[in-house]
matplotlib code that plots the C-alpha trace (Angstrom):
import matplotlib.pyplot as plt

x = [-18.3, -15.3, -16.3, -19.7, -18.4, -16.3, -18.6, -20.7, -17.6, -17.4, -21.5, -21.0, -18.4, -19.6, -23.0, -21.1, -21.1, -18.0, -15.8, -16.5, -20.5, -21.3, -19.4, -21.7, -24.4, -23.6, -23.3, -26.4, -27.3, -27.8, -25.7, -25.7, -23.3, -21.3, -21.7, -19.8, -17.1, -15.5, -15.7, -14.1, -11.5, -10.8, -7.8, -6.0, -7.0, -5.4, -2.7, -1.9, -2.4, -0.1, 2.9, 2.6, 1.8, 4.1, 1.6, -0.7, -4.1, -3.6, -3.1, -7.3, -8.0, -6.7, -8.9, -11.3, -11.4, -11.0, -13.6, -15.9, -14.9, -15.8, -19.2, -19.9, -17.4, -18.3, -21.4, -18.4, -16.7, -16.4, -15.7, -14.8, -11.8, -10.3, -11.4, -12.8, -10.3, -7.3, -10.0, -10.3, -6.4, -6.0, -8.0, -6.1, -2.6, -3.8, -5.7, -2.1, 0.8, -2.0, -1.9, 1.5, 2.7, 0.0, 2.7, 5.2, 4.0, 3.0, 5.8, 8.1, 5.6, 6.6, 10.4, 10.3, 8.1, 10.2, 12.8, 11.7, 11.4, 14.7, 16.9, 19.6, 20.6, 20.1, 23.4, 19.8, 22.9, 24.5, 21.3, 20.0, 23.7, 23.8, 19.6, 20.9, 24.4, 21.4, 19.3, 21.9, 24.2, 20.5, 19.2, 23.1, 22.7, 18.8, 20.9, 22.9, 19.9, 19.2, 16.0, 14.0, 15.1, 14.9, 12.1, 10.0, 10.7, 10.4, 6.6, 7.0, 8.2, 7.6, 4.3, 3.3, 2.2, 1.6, 3.8, 0.0, -0.2, 3.0, 3.1, -0.2, 0.9, 3.4, 2.1, 5.1, 4.8, 4.1, 7.8, 9.4, 8.4, 9.6, 12.4, 12.9, 12.7, 13.8, 17.7, 16.7, 17.5, 20.0, 21.9, 20.7, 21.8, 25.1, 25.3, 24.2, 26.8, 23.2, 23.3, 20.2]
y = [-35.0, -32.9, -31.0, -30.2, -29.4, -27.3, -25.8, -25.5, -24.0, -21.0, -20.7, -19.6, -17.8, -15.9, -16.0, -14.4, -11.0, -8.3, -8.2, -4.3, -5.2, -6.2, -2.9, -1.2, -3.3, -3.3, -0.1, 0.3, -1.9, -5.1, -7.3, -10.6, -8.3, -7.4, -11.2, -12.2, -9.1, -10.6, -13.9, -12.9, -10.3, -11.3, -13.2, -11.2, -8.5, -10.2, -10.8, -7.0, -6.3, -8.9, -8.2, -4.6, -5.5, -8.1, -9.7, -11.7, -11.0, -7.5, -7.9, -10.2, -6.3, -4.3, -6.1, -6.1, -3.0, -2.8, -4.5, -2.0, 0.5, -0.3, -1.6, 2.3, 4.3, 1.6, 4.1, 6.6, 3.8, 5.7, 3.2, 6.0, 6.5, 2.4, -1.1, -2.0, -4.3, -1.5, 0.8, -1.5, -2.3, 1.6, 1.4, -1.7, -0.6, 3.5, 1.5, -1.1, 1.6, 4.0, 1.0, 0.9, 4.5, 3.2, 1.0, 2.7, 5.9, 3.6, 1.4, 5.3, 6.7, 4.3, 3.9, 7.8, 7.4, 4.4, 6.9, 10.0, 7.5, 6.4, 8.5, 7.7, 11.5, 12.0, 14.3, 15.5, 18.2, 14.7, 13.1, 15.8, 16.6, 12.9, 13.2, 16.5, 14.2, 11.6, 13.9, 15.5, 11.8, 11.4, 14.4, 14.3, 10.5, 11.3, 14.6, 11.2, 10.2, 10.8, 13.1, 10.3, 8.4, 11.0, 12.0, 8.7, 8.3, 11.4, 10.3, 7.2, 7.8, 11.0, 11.9, 8.7, 7.3, 3.7, 2.6, 3.6, 6.7, 7.4, 6.4, 8.0, 11.0, 11.1, 9.9, 7.1, 3.1, 1.4, -0.9, 1.4, 3.7, -0.2, 0.2, 4.1, 2.7, -0.1, 1.8, 4.3, 2.4, 0.5, 3.1, 4.8, 1.8, 1.7, 5.2, 4.9, 1.9, -0.1, -4.0, -5.6]
z = [-21.8, -21.0, -23.9, -21.7, -18.9, -20.1, -22.0, -18.7, -17.1, -20.2, -19.4, -15.8, -16.4, -18.9, -16.6, -14.2, -13.4, -13.3, -10.5, -11.3, -11.0, -8.1, -6.6, -8.2, -7.4, -3.6, -4.5, -4.0, -1.5, -2.9, 0.2, -2.0, -4.2, -1.7, -0.7, -3.9, -3.9, -0.9, -1.6, -5.2, -3.5, -0.2, -0.7, -3.1, 0.1, 1.9, 0.6, -0.5, 3.5, 4.8, 2.8, 4.2, 8.1, 9.0, 12.2, 10.6, 13.2, 12.1, 8.7, 9.1, 11.1, 8.5, 5.7, 7.8, 8.0, 4.3, 3.1, 5.6, 3.8, 1.3, 2.2, 2.9, -0.3, -2.5, -4.2, -5.1, -6.4, -10.7, -13.3, -15.3, -13.0, -12.8, -12.1, -8.8, -7.6, -8.2, -6.0, -3.6, -4.2, -4.2, 0.1, 0.5, 0.5, 2.7, 5.2, 5.4, 5.9, 7.6, 10.2, 9.8, 10.7, 13.7, 15.3, 14.7, 16.3, 19.0, 19.2, 19.2, 22.0, 24.0, 23.8, 24.3, 27.2, 28.7, 27.6, 30.2, 32.9, 32.7, 34.9, 32.9, 31.6, 27.2, 26.0, 23.8, 22.7, 20.3, 19.5, 17.7, 16.3, 15.3, 13.6, 11.5, 10.1, 9.5, 7.8, 6.0, 4.6, 2.5, 1.1, -0.3, -0.9, -2.5, -4.8, -6.2, -7.7, -11.2, -11.2, -12.5, -9.5, -7.3, -8.7, -8.3, -4.7, -3.1, -4.3, -3.6, 0.1, 0.8, -0.7, 0.0, -3.3, -4.7, -7.6, -10.1, -8.6, -9.9, -12.9, -13.7, -12.5, -14.3, -17.3, -17.5, -18.2, -14.5, -15.8, -15.8, -12.7, -10.9, -12.4, -11.4, -8.3, -8.1, -8.9, -7.0, -4.2, -4.6, -5.8, -2.0, -0.4, -1.7, -1.3, 2.5, 3.4, 3.8, 3.7, 3.4]

ax = plt.figure().add_subplot(projection="3d")
ax.plot(x, y, z, "-o")
ax.set_aspect("equal")
plt.show()
């Protein structure tokens, strides 16, 4: 009896289209394929977005935006350039980072407007000097990293690349990129006196 159940599960799994096939079909306008694609991938996409976007409601909005973008851009998916899930993760990561940057920008704008509305005198010269000193400290700390660590950190934080994109660009294994980034960030924290 158990053998028949296992065989039936294997047959069902073998007959299910892959995520790649579902994305290609969705790109051709197949709404059912898109629904199946959503069912298979939405939890993973939401998980990625949720790690980057702290607010659950905003994470849900970003996930919805990602699937709208997937539906609209599915015809551009190219199997030769990678898997469907990787392509979708890239879209999700970019959308989540955009949302975080947008939220930070709005927060900074609100602070500037709030500061402008206060009649408290601000020493802009001292503030500019302090910012310049912090930039110099950061530059000095970056200079203390190994060339490989500095390259990975710069690509991730200034270039906005994911770890996978860095590995692809540098033609090194993903694990190597993760190690370089981790070690580089640990060293930067220590050099800058940042406590977690």
